[in-house]
N, C-alpha and C positions, 0 to 999 in steps of 0.2 A: 230317343225320339220324344219321350215324355218331357224331358228337360227342355228340349227345343220348343215344344208347344207351350210349356209353362212360361218360358222366357218371352215368347211372342205375346202371350196374354198379359204378362206384366208390362211389357212395352206399350201394348194397346191401352192398358189401364192408365199408364203414365201420360200417353198422348191425349186420352179422354180428359184426364185431370187438367192437362195444360190448356185444352180448349175451354174448360170451365173457368180458368183463372185468367187467361190471356185473351183479349178481344180480337187480336189479329190472326188467330189460328182457326181454320175452318176445314171441316170434313163434310162431304156430301151425305154420307150415310155410314152405317156401322161396318158395311163391307169394305168401304174405303179405309176406314180406321184400321181394320185388321190387315188389309193389304199394305197399308203404310207401315205397320209394325213389322210385317214379314219382310218387306223391301228394305226397311231400315236395318234389320238384322243382316241381310245379305250385303248391303252397302258397308256396314260396319265391319263385316268379315273380309271384304275384298278391297274396298277403296280406302277405308280409314287407315289401315296399317301403312299403305304407301304414302298417304298424306302426313302421317306422323313422322315417318323417316325423312321425308323431304323437308319438313319444317323443324327438325330436331334442334338446330341451333337457336331458332327463335323461341322454341318451347323451353330450352334451357335458360335462355336470357330472361324470359318472363317467369321463371321458376314454375313452369307447368301450367300457367294460366292460359296459354295459347291453346291448350287442349280443348278448352271451352269453345273457342272460335272454330276449331276443327269439328267439334260435335255439332255446332250450329250449321256449319257448312254441309255436313252430312244430311241434316234435316232439310236444308235447302235443296240439296240434290234429289232427295226423295220427293219433295214437293214438285220439282221440275219434271220428274219421271212419271209421276202418278197424277192423272187427272182426277179432280174432285178433292184434292188436298191443296190448300193454299196457306201460305205464310205471308203476312203483310210486309215484313222487313227483317233486317238483321237482328234488332233488339228483341223482336218476338221469337225468332229462332233461338237466340241466346237464352232467353227465359225458358223456352220449352226444353232446351237441352239441360238446363239446370233442374227443371222439374223431373225430367226423365232420369237424370242421375240420382236424384234423391229417392225417387220411386224405386229404382232398381236396388239402391243401397238398403232401403227399408225392407224390401221384399227378400233380399238375400240374408238379412240378419237372423231370422228365426231358423232358417235351414242350417246355417253354420253352427249355431249353438245346439241344435237338436242332434247333430252328428258329432259334436264334441270338438269341432275345428274352431280355431279362433284366429 
């Protein structure tokens, strides 16, 4: 349970950072930001695996780069489902998905080295 809460906080931090960098990303308030982080975790657990399997040939053809488009689509889905969260377009969603990926990667770095996993 602590790991899930920590993951939601890291995603919320990444979303907040994306709003500071990208002009087309908007959250109504901090509650909406946390709700979006929680909903993104649920969407990534349920919808994303289905999308990855259905687009596997295209993902292989693009050497995995199409996964960035899938991540952007998941952010777009969350924006559609959650009022108070707006994304201006595809390129903003793509940039936000890149920022979220880097934030998650940086946040997972110290925990892996602290436990001895590499």
